[in-house]
Each structure stands twice: as structure tokens, then as C-alpha cells.
Backbone of each chain as nested JSON, in Angstrom:
{
  "chains": [
    {"id": "A", "residues": [
      {"number": 1, "name": "MET", "atoms": {"N": [-255.752, -4.364, 18.25], "CA": [-255.465, -3.525, 17.075], "C": [-254.06, -3.804, 16.583]}},
      {"number": 2, "name": "GLN", "atoms": {"N": [-253.941, -3.965, 15.276], "CA": [-252.618, -4.261, 14.73], "C": [-251.737, -3.022, 14.799]}},
      {"number": 3, "name": "GLU", "atoms": {"N": [-250.473, -3.293, 14.973], "CA": [-249.515, -2.187, 15.079], "C": [-249.117, -1.753, 13.668]}},
      {"number": 4, "name": "LEU", "atoms": {"N": [-249.5, -0.544, 13.301], "CA": [-249.195, -0.048, 11.966], "C": [-248.003, 0.893, 12.036]}},
      {"number": 5, "name": "ASP", "atoms": {"N": [-247.15, 0.821, 11.017], "CA": [-246.087, 1.806, 10.928], "C": [-246.631, 2.984, 10.12]}},
      {"number": 6, "name": "TYR", "atoms": {"N": [-247.028, 4.012, 10.858], "CA": [-247.698, 5.139, 10.201], "C": [-246.789, 5.857, 9.212]}},
      {"number": 7, "name": "GLU", "atoms": {"N": [-245.483, 5.748, 9.446], "CA": [-244.532, 6.413, 8.543], "C": [-244.609, 5.84, 7.127]}},
      {"number": 8, "name": "GLU", "atoms": {"N": [-245.035, 4.583, 7.048], "CA": [-245.076, 3.909, 5.746], "C": [-246.329, 4.239, 4.948]}},
      {"number": 9, "name": "LEU", "atoms": {"N": [-247.305, 4.857, 5.58], "CA": [-248.592, 5.068, 4.915], "C": [-248.553, 6.261, 3.961]}},
      {"number": 10, "name": "SER", "atoms": {"N": [-249.353, 6.149, 2.89], "CA": [-249.49, 7.273, 1.971], "C": [-250.37, 8.35, 2.606]}},
      {"number": 11, "name": "ARG", "atoms": {"N": [-250.445, 9.505, 1.967], "CA": [-251.257, 10.599, 2.511], "C": [-252.727, 10.18, 2.634]}},
      {"number": 12, "name": "GLU", "atoms": {"N": [-253.247, 9.525, 1.601], "CA": [-254.642, 9.08, 1.628], "C": [-254.877, 8.045, 2.732]}},
      {"number": 13, "name": "GLU", "atoms": {"N": [-253.948, 7.116, 2.863], "CA": [-254.07, 6.081, 3.898], "C": [-254.021, 6.695, 5.294]}},
      {"number": 14, "name": "LEU", "atoms": {"N": [-253.155, 7.68, 5.443], "CA": [-253.051, 8.361, 6.74], "C": [-254.346, 9.089, 7.088]}},
      {"number": 15, "name": "LYS", "atoms": {"N": [-254.911, 9.774, 6.089], "CA": [-256.168, 10.5, 6.318], "C": [-257.291, 9.539, 6.712]}},
      {"number": 16, "name": "LEU", "atoms": {"N": [-257.331, 8.37, 6.042], "CA": [-258.354, 7.373, 6.382], "C": [-258.144, 6.857, 7.803]}},
      {"number": 17, "name": "GLN", "atoms": {"N": [-256.879, 6.619, 8.134], "CA": [-256.546, 6.147, 9.476], "C": [-257.005, 7.164, 10.534]}},
      {"number": 18, "name": "ILE", "atoms": {"N": [-256.787, 8.448, 10.259], "CA": [-257.199, 9.51, 11.18], "C": [-258.722, 9.543, 11.303]}},
      {"number": 19, "name": "GLN", "atoms": {"N": [-259.412, 9.412, 10.169], "CA": [-260.882, 9.401, 10.185], "C": [-261.412, 8.243, 11.018]}},
      {"number": 20, "name": "GLU", "atoms": {"N": [-260.834, 7.067, 10.82], "CA": [-261.283, 5.881, 11.558], "C": [-261.067, 6.053, 13.052]}},
      {"number": 21, "name": "LEU", "atoms": {"N": [-259.898, 6.575, 13.415], "CA": [-259.593, 6.759, 14.837], "C": [-260.453, 7.871, 15.459]}},
      {"number": 22, "name": "GLU", "atoms": {"N": [-260.685, 8.935, 14.709], "CA": [-261.532, 10.008, 15.237], "C": [-262.95, 9.505, 15.47]}},
      {"number": 23, "name": "PHE", "atoms": {"N": [-263.432, 8.67, 14.543], "CA": [-264.771, 8.105, 14.719], "C": [-264.812, 7.208, 15.956]}},
      {"number": 24, "name": "ALA", "atoms": {"N": [-263.772, 6.399, 16.122], "CA": [-263.724, 5.491, 17.281], "C": [-263.735, 6.268, 18.594]}},
      {"number": 25, "name": "VAL", "atoms": {"N": [-262.966, 7.357, 18.687], "CA": [-262.92, 8.08, 19.961], "C": [-264.227, 8.851, 20.226]}},
      {"number": 26, "name": "ILE", "atoms": {"N": [-264.907, 9.291, 19.166], "CA": [-266.214, 9.937, 19.37], "C": [-267.207, 8.914, 19.92]}},
      {"number": 27, "name": "GLU", "atoms": {"N": [-267.209, 7.712, 19.322], "CA": [-268.111, 6.661, 19.774], "C": [-267.857, 6.324, 21.254]}},
      {"number": 28, "name": "LEU", "atoms": {"N": [-266.587, 6.165, 21.597], "CA": [-266.254, 5.82, 22.979], "C": [-266.526, 6.989, 23.917]}},
      {"number": 29, "name": "ASN", "atoms": {"N": [-266.315, 8.202, 23.425], "CA": [-266.644, 9.417, 24.187], "C": [-268.128, 9.382, 24.596]}},
      {"number": 30, "name": "LEU", "atoms": {"N": [-268.99, 9.111, 23.612], "CA": [-270.435, 9.092, 23.881], "C": [-270.803, 7.971, 24.848]}},
      {"number": 31, "name": "PHE", "atoms": {"N": [-270.166, 6.805, 24.674], "CA": [-270.432, 5.682, 25.572], "C": [-270.023, 6.028, 27.005]}},
      {"number": 32, "name": "LEU", "atoms": {"N": [-268.835, 6.644, 27.123], "CA": [-268.311, 6.97, 28.457], "C": [-269.124, 8.079, 29.144]}},
      {"number": 33, "name": "ASP", "atoms": {"N": [-269.767, 8.935, 28.351], "CA": [-270.622, 9.974, 28.956], "C": [-271.7, 9.349, 29.839]}},
      {"number": 34, "name": "THR", "atoms": {"N": [-272.2, 8.189, 29.398], "CA": [-273.253, 7.526, 30.179], "C": [-272.731, 6.335, 30.984]}},
      {"number": 35, "name": "HIS", "atoms": {"N": [-271.47, 5.941, 30.764], "CA": [-270.861, 4.831, 31.516], "C": [-269.478, 5.255, 32.0]}},
      {"number": 36, "name": "PRO", "atoms": {"N": [-269.39, 6.295, 32.835], "CA": [-268.074, 6.851, 33.189], "C": [-267.171, 5.919, 33.992]}},
      {"number": 37, "name": "THR", "atoms": {"N": [-267.717, 4.84, 34.536], "CA": [-266.862, 3.941, 35.329], "C": [-266.509, 2.657, 34.585]}},
      {"number": 38, "name": "ASN", "atoms": {"N": [-266.808, 2.596, 33.28], "CA": [-266.461, 1.402, 32.517], "C": [-264.976, 1.449, 32.142]}},
      {"number": 39, "name": "GLN", "atoms": {"N": [-264.182, 0.64, 32.85], "CA": [-262.724, 0.728, 32.69], "C": [-262.243, 0.254, 31.33]}},
      {"number": 40, "name": "LYS", "atoms": {"N": [-262.915, -0.77, 30.768], "CA": [-262.487, -1.297, 29.477], "C": [-262.7, -0.233, 28.387]}},
      {"number": 41, "name": "ALA", "atoms": {"N": [-263.864, 0.405, 28.428], "CA": [-264.145, 1.455, 27.448], "C": [-263.171, 2.616, 27.606]}},
      {"number": 42, "name": "LEU", "atoms": {"N": [-262.85, 2.942, 28.851], "CA": [-261.915, 4.038, 29.115], "C": [-260.516, 3.709, 28.596]}},
      {"number": 43, "name": "MET", "atoms": {"N": [-260.098, 2.453, 28.801], "CA": [-258.789, 2.033, 28.296], "C": [-258.75, 2.096, 26.772]}},
      {"number": 44, "name": "ASP", "atoms": {"N": [-259.82, 1.646, 26.131], "CA": [-259.883, 1.705, 24.668], "C": [-259.87, 3.158, 24.187]}},
      {"number": 45, "name": "TYR", "atoms": {"N": [-260.616, 4.015, 24.908], "CA": [-260.637, 5.436, 24.549], "C": [-259.223, 6.018, 24.601]}},
      {"number": 46, "name": "ASN", "atoms": {"N": [-258.507, 5.726, 25.673], "CA": [-257.149, 6.251, 25.816], "C": [-256.202, 5.665, 24.773]}},
      {"number": 47, "name": "MET", "atoms": {"N": [-256.35, 4.366, 24.505], "CA": [-255.495, 3.72, 23.51], "C": [-255.713, 4.357, 22.129]}},
      {"number": 48, "name": "PHE", "atoms": {"N": [-256.975, 4.538, 21.739], "CA": [-257.253, 5.131, 20.421], "C": [-256.821, 6.595, 20.369]}},
      {"number": 49, "name": "SER", "atoms": {"N": [-256.936, 7.291, 21.507], "CA": [-256.505, 8.693, 21.534], "C": [-255.007, 8.812, 21.289]}},
      {"number": 50, "name": "ILE", "atoms": {"N": [-254.254, 7.882, 21.882], "CA": [-252.806, 7.879, 21.672], "C": [-252.487, 7.608, 20.208]}},
      {"number": 51, "name": "GLU", "atoms": {"N": [-253.178, 6.602, 19.631], "CA": [-252.958, 6.276, 18.222], "C": [-253.34, 7.452, 17.332]}},
      {"number": 52, "name": "LEU", "atoms": {"N": [-254.441, 8.13, 17.682], "CA": [-254.891, 9.286, 16.899], "C": [-253.832, 10.379, 16.902]}},
      {"number": 53, "name": "ASN", "atoms": {"N": [-253.273, 10.635, 18.079], "CA": [-252.226, 11.648, 18.174], "C": [-251.006, 11.282, 17.337]}},
      {"number": 54, "name": "LYS", "atoms": {"N": [-250.647, 9.971, 17.373], "CA": [-249.51, 9.514, 16.585], "C": [-249.755, 9.756, 15.094]}},
      {"number": 55, "name": "THR", "atoms": {"N": [-250.925, 9.328, 14.607], "CA": [-251.207, 9.466, 13.172], "C": [-251.237, 10.934, 12.771]}},
      {"number": 56, "name": "LYS", "atoms": {"N": [-251.822, 11.767, 13.616], "CA": [-251.881, 13.196, 13.288], "C": [-250.482, 13.797, 13.227]}},
      {"number": 57, "name": "ASN", "atoms": {"N": [-249.644, 13.401, 14.178], "CA": [-248.279, 13.927, 14.19], "C": [-247.508, 13.522, 12.936]}},
      {"number": 58, "name": "VAL", "atoms": {"N": [-247.663, 12.247, 12.542], "CA": [-246.976, 11.781, 11.336], "C": [-247.5, 12.541, 10.124]}},
      {"number": 59, "name": "TYR", "atoms": {"N": [-248.822, 12.679, 10.032], "CA": [-249.408, 13.399, 8.888], "C": [-248.866, 14.825, 8.836]}},
      {"number": 60, "name": "GLN", "atoms": {"N": [-248.876, 15.496, 9.969], "CA": [-248.528, 16.917, 9.983], "C": [-247.04, 17.151, 9.722]}},
      {"number": 61, "name": "LYS", "atoms": {"N": [-246.235, 16.166, 10.146], "CA": [-244.808, 16.27, 9.89], "C": [-244.528, 16.151, 8.384]}},
      {"number": 62, "name": "LYS", "atoms": {"N": [-245.296, 15.246, 7.734], "CA": [-245.031, 14.976, 6.325], "C": [-245.803, 15.899, 5.381]}},
      {"number": 63, "name": "TYR", "atoms": {"N": [-247.04, 16.235, 5.751], "CA": [-247.916, 16.901, 4.777], "C": [-248.434, 18.255, 5.24]}},
      {"number": 64, "name": "GLY", "atoms": {"N": [-247.999, 18.72, 6.385], "CA": [-248.434, 20.048, 6.827], "C": [-249.586, 19.984, 7.813]}},
      {"number": 65, "name": "PRO", "atoms": {"N": [-249.988, 21.16, 8.33], "CA": [-250.984, 21.193, 9.407], "C": [-252.354, 20.666, 8.976]}},
      {"number": 66, "name": "LEU", "atoms": {"N": [-253.004, 19.962, 9.906], "CA": [-254.38, 19.489, 9.667], "C": [-255.384, 20.579, 10.023]}},
      {"number": 67, "name": "THR", "atoms": {"N": [-254.989, 21.475, 10.929], "CA": [-255.873, 22.556, 11.355], "C": [-255.053, 23.833, 11.489]}},
      {"number": 68, "name": "ASN", "atoms": {"N": [-255.744, 24.951, 11.464], "CA": [-255.033, 26.213, 11.699], "C": [-255.455, 26.776, 13.062]}},
      {"number": 69, "name": "PHE", "atoms": {"N": [-255.458, 28.076, 13.218], "CA": [-255.875, 28.741, 14.459], "C": [-255.049, 28.31, 15.673]}},
      {"number": 70, "name": "GLY", "atoms": {"N": [-253.797, 27.896, 15.441], "CA": [-252.937, 27.593, 16.58], "C": [-253.008, 26.174, 17.111]}},
      {"number": 71, "name": "TYR", "atoms": {"N": [-253.756, 25.29, 16.426], "CA": [-253.854, 23.911, 16.909], "C": [-252.72, 23.036, 16.388]}},
      {"number": 72, "name": "ALA", "atoms": {"N": [-251.945, 23.547, 15.428], "CA": [-250.799, 22.796, 14.933], "C": [-249.691, 23.778, 14.599]}},
      {"number": 73, "name": "LEU", "atoms": {"N": [-248.457, 23.328, 14.829], "CA": [-247.319, 24.187, 14.515], "C": [-247.066, 24.174, 13.013]}},
      {"number": 74, "name": "SER", "atoms": {"N": [-246.356, 25.173, 12.538], "CA": [-246.0, 25.223, 11.128], "C": [-244.508, 25.441, 10.982]}},
      {"number": 75, "name": "SER", "atoms": {"N": [-243.893, 24.698, 10.052], "CA": [-242.5, 24.989, 9.725], "C": [-242.478, 26.173, 8.76]}},
      {"number": 76, "name": "TYR", "atoms": {"N": [-241.268, 26.653, 8.435], "CA": [-241.124, 27.795, 7.537], "C": [-241.052, 27.337, 6.091]}},
      {"number": 77, "name": "PRO", "atoms": {"N": [-241.606, 27.96, 5.116], "CA": [-242.556, 29.063, 5.279], "C": [-243.953, 28.563, 5.669]}},
      {"number": 78, "name": "TRP", "atoms": {"N": [-244.819, 29.468, 6.062], "CA": [-246.196, 29.18, 6.506], "C": [-246.827, 28.084, 5.651]}},
      {"number": 79, "name": "LYS", "atoms": {"N": [-247.18, 26.951, 6.303], "CA": [-247.598, 25.763, 5.555], "C": [-249.088, 25.733, 5.212]}},
      {"number": 80, "name": "TRP", "atoms": {"N": [-249.877, 26.488, 5.965], "CA": [-251.333, 26.331, 5.818], "C": [-251.807, 26.635, 4.401]}},
      {"number": 81, "name": "VAL", "atoms": {"N": [-251.164, 27.609, 3.748], "CA": [-251.611, 28.008, 2.406], "C": [-250.986, 27.165, 1.308]}},
      {"number": 82, "name": "GLU", "atoms": {"N": [-250.177, 26.183, 1.702], "CA": [-249.586, 25.3, 0.703], "C": [-250.566, 24.206, 0.341]}},
      {"number": 83, "name": "SER", "atoms": {"N": [-250.846, 24.065, -0.939], "CA": [-251.774, 23.006, -1.37], "C": [-251.133, 21.643, -1.16]}},
      {"number": 84, "name": "PRO", "atoms": {"N": [-251.887, 20.57, -1.018], "CA": [-253.335, 20.592, -0.82], "C": [-253.709, 20.748, 0.652]}},
      {"number": 85, "name": "TRP", "atoms": {"N": [-254.874, 21.306, 0.895], "CA": [-255.394, 21.349, 2.251], "C": [-255.831, 19.945, 2.675]}},
      {"number": 86, "name": "PRO", "atoms": {"N": [-255.993, 19.704, 3.96], "CA": [-256.293, 18.334, 4.415], "C": [-257.533, 17.727, 3.752]}},
      {"number": 87, "name": "TRP", "atoms": {"N": [-258.504, 18.56, 3.417], "CA": [-259.754, 18.005, 2.866], "C": [-259.69, 17.846, 1.354]}},
      {"number": 88, "name": "GLU", "atoms": {"N": [-258.573, 18.287, 0.746], "CA": [-258.429, 18.148, -0.705], "C": [-257.766, 16.826, -1.048]}},
      {"number": 89, "name": "GLU", "atoms": {"N": [-258.038, 16.368, -2.29], "CA": [-257.454, 15.101, -2.765], "C": [-255.938, 15.232, -2.856]}}
    ]},
    {"id": "B", "residues": [
      {"number": 1, "name": "MET", "atoms": {"N": [-299.827, 25.804, 30.241], "CA": [-301.007, 25.298, 30.988], "C": [-300.976, 25.86, 32.42]}},
      {"number": 2, "name": "SER", "atoms": {"N": [-302.104, 26.354, 32.905], "CA": [-302.138, 26.935, 34.258], "C": [-302.14, 25.823, 35.309]}},
      {"number": 3, "name": "GLU", "atoms": {"N": [-301.809, 26.176, 36.56], "CA": [-301.782, 25.188, 37.645], "C": [-303.142, 24.5, 37.797]}},
      {"number": 4, "name": "LEU", "atoms": {"N": [-304.201, 25.285, 37.66], "CA": [-305.563, 24.766, 37.833], "C": [-305.852, 23.685, 36.789]}},
      {"number": 5, "name": "ASN", "atoms": {"N": [-305.497, 23.975, 35.552], "CA": [-305.731, 23.009, 34.473], "C": [-304.946, 21.725, 34.701]}},
      {"number": 6, "name": "LYS", "atoms": {"N": [-303.689, 21.856, 35.135], "CA": [-302.833, 20.69, 35.381], "C": [-303.502, 19.761, 36.403]}},
      {"number": 7, "name": "GLU", "atoms": {"N": [-303.971, 20.35, 37.499], "CA": [-304.617, 19.555, 38.55], "C": [-305.808, 18.79, 38.012]}},
      {"number": 8, "name": "MET", "atoms": {"N": [-306.571, 19.454, 37.188], "CA": [-307.758, 18.795, 36.629], "C": [-307.366, 17.598, 35.78]}},
      {"number": 9, "name": "VAL", "atoms": {"N": [-306.329, 17.78, 34.968], "CA": [-305.899, 16.684, 34.087], "C": [-305.463, 15.494, 34.93]}},
      {"number": 10, "name": "TYR", "atoms": {"N": [-304.61, 15.709, 35.939], "CA": [-304.109, 14.594, 36.736], "C": [-305.235, 13.904, 37.506]}},
      {"number": 11, "name": "GLU", "atoms": {"N": [-306.198, 14.667, 37.986], "CA": [-307.34, 14.057, 38.676], "C": [-308.126, 13.145, 37.742]}},
      {"number": 12, "name": "ASP", "atoms": {"N": [-308.323, 13.628, 36.523], "CA": [-309.053, 12.823, 35.535], "C": [-308.33, 11.503, 35.299]}},
      {"number": 13, "name": "LEU", "atoms": {"N": [-306.995, 11.589, 35.138], "CA": [-306.216, 10.379, 34.875], "C": [-306.346, 9.394, 36.03]}},
      {"number": 14, "name": "GLU", "atoms": {"N": [-306.269, 9.907, 37.257], "CA": [-306.323, 9.055, 38.427], "C": [-307.653, 8.298, 38.505]}},
      {"number": 15, "name": "THR", "atoms": {"N": [-308.73, 9.015, 38.276], "CA": [-310.042, 8.365, 38.372], "C": [-310.221, 7.326, 37.276]}},
      {"number": 16, "name": "GLU", "atoms": {"N": [-309.562, 7.551, 36.135], "CA": [-309.7, 6.6, 35.017], "C": [-308.666, 5.47, 35.123]}},
      {"number": 17, "name": "HIS", "atoms": {"N": [-307.75, 5.546, 36.103], "CA": [-306.648, 4.575, 36.258], "C": [-305.787, 4.475, 35.012]}},
      {"number": 18, "name": "ILE", "atoms": {"N": [-305.555, 5.626, 34.407], "CA": [-304.688, 5.653, 33.228], "C": [-303.303, 6.12, 33.658]}},
      {"number": 19, "name": "ARG", "atoms": {"N": [-302.27, 5.394, 33.251], "CA": [-300.911, 5.765, 33.622], "C": [-300.312, 6.72, 32.603]}},
      {"number": 20, "name": "LEU", "atoms": {"N": [-299.469, 7.605, 33.113], "CA": [-298.722, 8.489, 32.218], "C": [-297.654, 7.668, 31.506]}},
      {"number": 21, "name": "PRO", "atoms": {"N": [-297.303, 8.065, 30.284], "CA": [-296.254, 7.307, 29.57], "C": [-294.899, 7.479, 30.249]}},
      {"number": 22, "name": "LYS", "atoms": {"N": [-294.125, 6.402, 30.233], "CA": [-292.772, 6.456, 30.784], "C": [-291.792, 5.957, 29.735]}},
      {"number": 23, "name": "VAL", "atoms": {"N": [-290.618, 6.565, 29.745], "CA": [-289.582, 6.169, 28.791], "C": [-288.435, 5.514, 29.559]}},
      {"number": 24, "name": "TYR", "atoms": {"N": [-287.876, 4.438, 29.015], "CA": [-286.69, 3.852, 29.643], "C": [-285.754, 3.326, 28.57]}},
      {"number": 25, "name": "VAL", "atoms": {"N": [-284.474, 3.236, 28.893], "CA": [-283.515, 2.583, 28.006], "C": [-282.755, 1.529, 28.804]}},
      {"number": 26, "name": "VAL", "atoms": {"N": [-282.451, 0.434, 28.141], "CA": [-281.688, -0.633, 28.779], "C": [-280.22, -0.223, 28.789]}},
      {"number": 27, "name": "ASN", "atoms": {"N": [-279.499, -0.557, 29.843], "CA": [-278.086, -0.242, 29.929], "C": [-277.307, -0.996, 28.852]}},
      {"number": 28, "name": "GLN", "atoms": {"N": [-276.484, -0.272, 28.12], "CA": [-275.719, -0.899, 27.041], "C": [-274.435, -1.511, 27.587]}},
      {"number": 29, "name": "PRO", "atoms": {"N": [-274.296, -2.845, 27.479], "CA": [-273.048, -3.446, 27.958], "C": [-271.903, -3.204, 26.973]}},
      {"number": 30, "name": "TYR", "atoms": {"N": [-270.682, -3.141, 27.486], "CA": [-269.506, -2.968, 26.633], "C": [-268.927, -4.339, 26.351]}},
      {"number": 31, "name": "ILE", "atoms": {"N": [-269.336, -4.905, 25.222], "CA": [-268.967, -6.286, 24.943], "C": [-267.892, -6.382, 23.873]}},
      {"number": 32, "name": "ASP", "atoms": {"N": [-268.096, -5.686, 22.786], "CA": [-267.289, -5.928, 21.603], "C": [-267.174, -4.64, 20.788]}},
      {"number": 33, "name": "ARG", "atoms": {"N": [-266.195, -4.598, 19.923], "CA": [-266.036, -3.472, 19.005], "C": [-265.875, -4.004, 17.588]}},
      {"number": 34, "name": "PHE", "atoms": {"N": [-266.408, -3.266, 16.612], "CA": [-266.088, -3.581, 15.225], "C": [-264.646, -3.141, 14.966]}},
      {"number": 35, "name": "PRO", "atoms": {"N": [-263.96, -3.822, 14.011], "CA": [-262.666, -3.274, 13.578], "C": [-262.914, -1.857, 13.03]}},
      {"number": 36, "name": "LEU", "atoms": {"N": [-261.97, -0.952, 13.227], "CA": [-262.213, 0.463, 12.909], "C": [-262.661, 0.748, 11.475]}},
      {"number": 37, "name": "PRO", "atoms": {"N": [-262.06, 0.11, 10.44], "CA": [-262.549, 0.403, 9.082], "C": [-264.027, 0.018, 8.924]}},
      {"number": 38, "name": "GLU", "atoms": {"N": [-264.406, -1.09, 9.542], "CA": [-265.791, -1.557, 9.479], "C": [-266.714, -0.613, 10.257]}},
      {"number": 39, "name": "ALA", "atoms": {"N": [-266.256, -0.147, 11.407], "CA": [-267.052, 0.749, 12.244], "C": [-267.39, 2.036, 11.495]}},
      {"number": 40, "name": "LEU", "atoms": {"N": [-266.382, 2.604, 10.821], "CA": [-266.599, 3.849, 10.084], "C": [-267.639, 3.651, 8.984]}},
      {"number": 41, "name": "LYS", "atoms": {"N": [-267.586, 2.497, 8.302], "CA": [-268.548, 2.213, 7.227], "C": [-269.94, 1.983, 7.781]}},
      {"number": 42, "name": "LYS", "atoms": {"N": [-270.036, 1.282, 8.91], "CA": [-271.339, 0.914, 9.454], "C": [-271.98, 2.041, 10.254]}},
      {"number": 43, "name": "GLY", "atoms": {"N": [-271.177, 3.018, 10.674], "CA": [-271.742, 4.148, 11.404], "C": [-271.819, 3.936, 12.906]}},
      {"number": 44, "name": "THR", "atoms": {"N": [-271.297, 2.837, 13.394], "CA": [-271.192, 2.617, 14.842], "C": [-270.037, 1.674, 15.126]}},
      {"number": 45, "name": "ILE", "atoms": {"N": [-269.433, 1.838, 16.288], "CA": [-268.335, 0.943, 16.673], "C": [-268.883, -0.244, 17.479]}},
      {"number": 46, "name": "PHE", "atoms": {"N": [-270.173, -0.137, 17.87], "CA": [-270.764, -1.136, 18.766], "C": [-271.652, -2.138, 18.015]}},
      {"number": 47, "name": "PRO", "atoms": {"N": [-271.234, -3.413, 17.979], "CA": [-272.066, -4.424, 17.312], "C": [-273.484, -4.501, 17.903]}},
      {"number": 48, "name": "ASN", "atoms": {"N": [-273.61, -4.271, 19.212], "CA": [-274.951, -4.378, 19.804], "C": [-275.848, -3.173, 19.504]}},
      {"number": 49, "name": "LEU", "atoms": {"N": [-275.322, -2.183, 18.791], "CA": [-276.17, -1.069, 18.332], "C": [-276.385, -1.098, 16.826]}},
      {"number": 50, "name": "TYR", "atoms": {"N": [-275.713, -2.036, 16.154], "CA": [-275.808, -2.084, 14.692], "C": [-277.119, -2.753, 14.286]}},
      {"number": 51, "name": "ASP", "atoms": {"N": [-278.017, -1.952, 13.742], "CA": [-279.349, -2.451, 13.391], "C": [-279.88, -1.645, 12.208]}},
      {"number": 52, "name": "PRO", "atoms": {"N": [-279.287, -1.88, 11.023], "CA": [-279.664, -1.044, 9.879], "C": [-281.094, -1.314, 9.413]}},
      {"number": 53, "name": "TYR", "atoms": {"N": [-281.689, -0.276, 8.855], "CA": [-283.043, -0.423, 8.317], "C": [-282.992, -1.231, 7.034]}},
      {"number": 54, "name": "MET", "atoms": {"N": [-283.802, -2.269, 6.979], "CA": [-283.892, -3.087, 5.768], "C": [-285.352, -3.168, 5.342]}},
      {"number": 55, "name": "ALA", "atoms": {"N": [-285.645, -2.71, 4.139], "CA": [-287.022, -2.74, 3.624], "C": [-287.586, -4.153, 3.65]}},
      {"number": 56, "name": "LYS", "atoms": {"N": [-286.731, -5.14, 3.378], "CA": [-287.156, -6.532, 3.331], "C": [-287.733, -6.994, 4.685]}},
      {"number": 57, "name": "MET", "atoms": {"N": [-287.032, -6.655, 5.74], "CA": [-287.438, -7.089, 7.07], "C": [-288.801, -6.505, 7.456]}},
      {"number": 58, "name": "VAL", "atoms": {"N": [-289.028, -5.241, 7.081], "CA": [-290.303, -4.593, 7.398], "C": [-291.432, -5.291, 6.668]}},
      {"number": 59, "name": "LYS", "atoms": {"N": [-291.189, -5.637, 5.396], "CA": [-292.205, -6.322, 4.596], "C": [-292.632, -7.631, 5.278]}},
      {"number": 60, "name": "ASN", "atoms": {"N": [-291.649, -8.387, 5.753], "CA": [-291.948, -9.673, 6.376], "C": [-292.825, -9.527, 7.604]}},
      {"number": 61, "name": "LYS", "atoms": {"N": [-292.658, -8.396, 8.309], "CA": [-293.421, -8.194, 9.529], "C": [-294.872, -7.861, 9.236]}},
      {"number": 62, "name": "CYS", "atoms": {"N": [-295.146, -7.227, 8.068], "CA": [-296.507, -6.793, 7.746], "C": [-297.41, -7.979, 7.365]}}
    ]}
  ]
}
């Protein structure tokens, strides 16, 4: 996987990057459920999870929380009600 | 189905030498991954599971 500088990405590019990584970890999650001792798949799962966390952190630092209910911190003032929400253009 | 009925069914099968259906799946090897943008579009990250439905292919088989 190429090393991307997530700080350089636009909001739309970041969201796409998060979607791609979330899809990858779900796929590997399902594979590992039935192949729990496959080390290569496990390494890829962990690698993508780290990348996913990085992209989410960059997104949330720049554009506000991706989720509410305590899954992401908010700076002042309360960011969740600030447009746009993650699913909005 | 009651226990009595079940026994009757299995006895019938045995005398007729008919086997019950069995399901199996082949173990999926971890060989390769699609690049992530491609995986998201194709709906799977695994090339060995990528098998989209194509009307053309079905026609050829008929």
C-alpha cells in the first residue's frame, strides 16, 4: 500500500479513504472469522486498522467528529451540530 | 415431525440407498488482494471470490 499523506487530502478524498479502509477491514474480519490462524490476513487486518485510525483522526481533527455518542471527542464549541455532518456533501 | 415419523423416513431412505444431501465449502486460500479503491467498487477484496453475474455468460451456457 502506498504511503499517503492524509493531511494533504481534501474532505471528500479523506471520506473515500475511510470508506475504502473500512471495507477492507470488514472483508478481512470476515475472512479471519473462519481462518483465525492465517498470519498474513491478520497482519493485513492490523495494518489497515492502523491506517483507518490515522485517516479518522486526521478527518476528525480537521472536519469534526465522524460519530457522536462518545466515540469521538469534540473541541469547543460542540462540533456535532456544525454542518456538514459526515454523510453530507 | 414426531420421533416415530423421523424413524420411518430414515428407514425408507436406507432401504432405497438414497443419501441425504450434504453441503460443503472449499477452504479459501489467502492469495491476493485487490487495491482498495478497486475492492470497494467490486464489492470484495478477494480476487478469488470476484465472480460477477454476467447475462452473456449464462446465455452461452444454455
